C-alpha positions, 0 to 999 in steps of 0.5 A: 955714647962716648964713642959717638963723642970721640968719633966722627959723629961727635965732631958733627954734633960739636959743629952743630952745637957751635953753630947753634951757639953762634946763631944765638949770639948773633941774634942777641947782638942784633937786638942790642945793636938796634938799641945802640944804633938809636943812641948813636944816631942821637949822639951824632945828631947832637954832635952835628948841632954842636959843631954847627953852633961852634962854627957859627960862634967862630964866624961871629967872633972873627967878624967882630975881631975883623971889624975891630981891626978895621976900626983900629980898636982891637984890644 
């Protein structure tokens, strides 16, 4: 058994073991990624909504200030 682990066959078994571990890690990360992707999509949607509201607020504020400039009553 020791000769198998030290010899060329041992290298093949080690590579096979590493491949099995790698596939297991990839499958676990794939499950987590699908959950994280849903959360990320919700966060991005909230960020887009916030950006849209911030732009609308900025437009309204600049419109009010421009109107005050035209009247000459800007504080």
